[in-house]
DORO-484282 format. One line per 4 residues: their letters; for each residue y, z, x of C-alpha. Coordinates in Angstrom, 1 decimal. Example, Ala and Ser with C-alpha at 12.3 -4.5 7.8 and 13.67 -1.06 7.14 Angstrom:
<nodes>
AS) -4.5:7.8:12.3  -1.1:7.1:13.7 .
</nodes>
This chain:
<nodes>
MIRL) -106.9:-20.7:-41.6  -106.2:-19.1:-38.2  -107.3:-15.5:-37.1  -105.1:-14.0:-34.5 .
TKRE) -105.7:-10.8:-33.1  -103.6:-7.3:-32.9  -102.0:-8.5:-29.9  -100.6:-12.1:-31.0 .
KHLA) -99.5:-10.6:-34.8  -97.1:-7.9:-31.8  -95.7:-10.7:-30.2  -95.2:-12.8:-33.4 .
AALA) -93.4:-9.6:-34.6  -91.7:-8.9:-32.2  -90.9:-12.4:-31.5  -89.3:-12.7:-35.5 .
VFFL) -87.4:-9.6:-34.6  -86.2:-10.7:-32.0  -85.0:-13.9:-33.2  -83.9:-12.1:-36.7 .
GWSL) -81.8:-9.7:-34.2  -80.7:-12.7:-32.2  -79.3:-15.0:-34.9  -78.1:-11.4:-36.6 .
FALV) -75.9:-11.5:-33.0  -74.7:-15.4:-33.2  -73.7:-15.1:-37.1  -72.1:-12.3:-37.4 .
IDPA) -72.0:-9.3:-34.1  -70.2:-11.6:-32.3  -67.7:-13.4:-34.5  -66.5:-9.6:-35.5 .
KARI) -66.2:-8.5:-32.3  -64.1:-12.8:-31.5  -61.8:-11.2:-34.8  -61.4:-7.7:-33.1 .
ATLK) -60.4:-9.4:-30.2  -57.7:-11.4:-32.0  -56.6:-8.7:-33.8  -56.0:-6.3:-31.4 .
RVIP) -53.3:-9.6:-29.4  -51.8:-10.0:-32.6  -51.3:-6.9:-34.5  -48.8:-6.2:-31.4 .
EKQA) -47.0:-8.8:-31.8  -46.9:-9.2:-35.9  -45.7:-5.1:-35.7  -43.3:-6.5:-32.9 .
ELDK) -41.5:-9.3:-35.2  -41.4:-6.7:-38.8  -39.0:-4.4:-36.5  -37.1:-6.9:-34.7 .
LSAA) -37.0:-7.8:-39.5  -36.5:-4.5:-40.0  -34.2:-4.1:-38.1  -32.6:-6.8:-39.2 .
AKEY) -32.7:-6.4:-42.8  -31.0:-3.0:-42.4  -27.6:-4.7:-39.9  -28.1:-7.6:-42.9 .
KFLS) -27.3:-4.8:-46.1  -25.5:-3.1:-43.5  -22.8:-5.8:-42.8  -23.9:-6.0:-46.8 .
DGSR) -22.4:-3.0:-48.3  -19.6:-2.5:-46.0  -18.5:-6.2:-46.9  -18.7:-4.5:-51.2 .
DLVS) -16.8:-1.9:-49.7  -14.1:-3.6:-48.0  -14.3:-6.3:-51.3  -14.0:-3.3:-54.2 .
KAAS) -10.9:-1.6:-51.8  -9.5:-4.5:-51.7  -9.8:-5.2:-55.5  -8.3:-1.4:-56.0 .
QRQT) -4.9:-2.1:-54.7  -3.2:-2.1:-57.4  -0.1:-4.0:-55.1  -0.7:-6.2:-52.2 .
IELL) 0.2:-5.1:-48.9  1.9:-7.6:-46.6  0.6:-6.9:-43.3  2.7:-8.1:-41.0 .
PFLE) 5.0:-6.0:-42.4  2.4:-3.0:-42.5  2.1:-3.7:-38.8  5.6:-3.3:-37.8 .
SLVQ) 6.5:-0.4:-39.2  2.8:1.2:-37.6  3.7:0.4:-34.4  7.3:2.0:-34.6 .
RCGL) 5.3:5.0:-35.4  3.1:4.3:-32.7  6.0:3.2:-30.2  4.7:0.8:-28.9 .
EKNV) 7.4:-2.4:-30.6  8.5:-1.7:-25.7  4.6:-3.0:-25.4  4.7:-6.0:-27.9 .
AKMQ) 4.2:-9.5:-26.5  3.7:-11.3:-29.4  3.3:-10.8:-33.2  2.2:-13.7:-35.2 .
SASG) 0.3:-14.1:-38.9  -2.6:-17.1:-38.8  -1.1:-19.5:-41.1  -3.2:-19.5:-44.6 .
GSPL) -6.2:-16.5:-44.0  -9.0:-17.6:-44.1  -11.3:-17.5:-48.0  -14.0:-15.2:-48.2 .
GTDY) -16.1:-15.6:-50.6  -14.5:-18.4:-54.1  -12.7:-14.5:-55.6  -10.8:-13.3:-51.9 .
SQSI) -8.6:-14.6:-49.0  -8.2:-12.9:-45.8  -4.7:-12.4:-44.2  -4.9:-12.4:-40.2 .
VEIE) -2.1:-11.3:-37.8  -3.0:-11.5:-34.1  -1.2:-8.8:-32.0  0.0:-9.1:-28.4 .
LRAL) 0.5:-5.9:-26.2  1.1:-5.7:-22.4  1.5:-2.8:-20.3  0.2:0.4:-22.5 .
SMVQ) -1.9:2.9:-22.2  -5.6:3.9:-22.8  -4.4:5.9:-24.9  -2.0:4.8:-27.0 .
LVDF) -4.7:1.5:-27.7  -6.9:3.6:-28.9  -3.9:5.7:-31.0  -2.8:2.8:-32.0 .
LQKV) -6.6:1.3:-32.7  -7.6:4.7:-34.9  -4.6:4.6:-36.7  -5.6:0.7:-38.3 .
ESSD) -8.6:2.0:-39.0  -7.4:5.0:-41.1  -4.4:3.3:-42.8  -4.7:3.1:-46.8 .
IPGR) -5.1:-0.9:-46.0  -8.5:-2.1:-46.2  -7.7:-3.9:-43.1  -9.5:-3.7:-40.1 .
IGSL) -10.1:-4.6:-37.3  -11.4:-8.7:-36.1  -11.3:-8.4:-32.4  -10.2:-7.0:-29.7 .
YIRK) -9.7:-8.6:-25.9  -8.4:-5.9:-23.4  -8.1:-6.8:-19.4  -6.3:-5.0:-17.2 .
SSAR) -2.3:-5.5:-16.6  -0.7:-7.0:-14.2  2.1:-5.8:-14.3  1.3:-2.7:-13.2 .
KESL) -2.4:-1.8:-12.6  -3.0:1.3:-14.4  -1.9:0.0:-17.6  -3.9:-2.4:-20.0 .
DAVI) -3.4:-5.5:-21.7  -5.6:-6.3:-24.8  -5.0:-9.3:-28.2  -6.2:-7.2:-31.7 .
EIHN) -7.1:-9.5:-34.9  -6.6:-7.9:-37.9  -7.4:-8.9:-40.2  -7.2:-8.0:-44.2 .
PRPA) -8.0:-8.8:-47.6  -6.3:-10.3:-50.6  -7.2:-11.4:-53.7  -7.2:-15.2:-53.3 .
QTKV) -4.4:-17.4:-55.5  -7.0:-19.3:-57.0  -7.9:-16.6:-58.8  -5.0:-15.0:-60.1 .
ARQQ) -4.0:-18.5:-61.4  -7.1:-19.6:-63.3  -6.3:-15.9:-65.0  -3.0:-17.5:-65.8 .
PS) -3.2:-20.2:-68.8  -2.0:-23.0:-68.8 .
</nodes>
């Protein structure tokens, strides 16, 4: 057996500690530092994605609740209000008869799930003031019908510079005809 001097023993112990430290650094500390750097880069990206998903979920919940409210309001109506005659009377109450270029009901409406459909009326108004337009829109939104403004297109009037032209689409949910037909015995 080889005898080592005290100096050689210290050198061997120092080399063993060095290799142990280097192994610990190479196998544990360096990968941990790399993982921390990756996490510092990825966590803000994932947080931004989470914020986007949270905003989308809130928007979906808002739209879903609004849809449920609209359907429940349509279902609670005792009688079906015809949208076109109602809007004609509303135009008269607002004093906009002379501004109406076109008012027509879309043919057939469109389905709104299995139990409801919606009727659509398009109104084209010409040469009206901003106050008149806002007043009309507020009356549509605050009326007893569950109708809502589906689309609104506004541009400056070609007839008078200080006036506006507007095309408004108003949607009104109603019970679907197929639901009524299913409830009646054959």
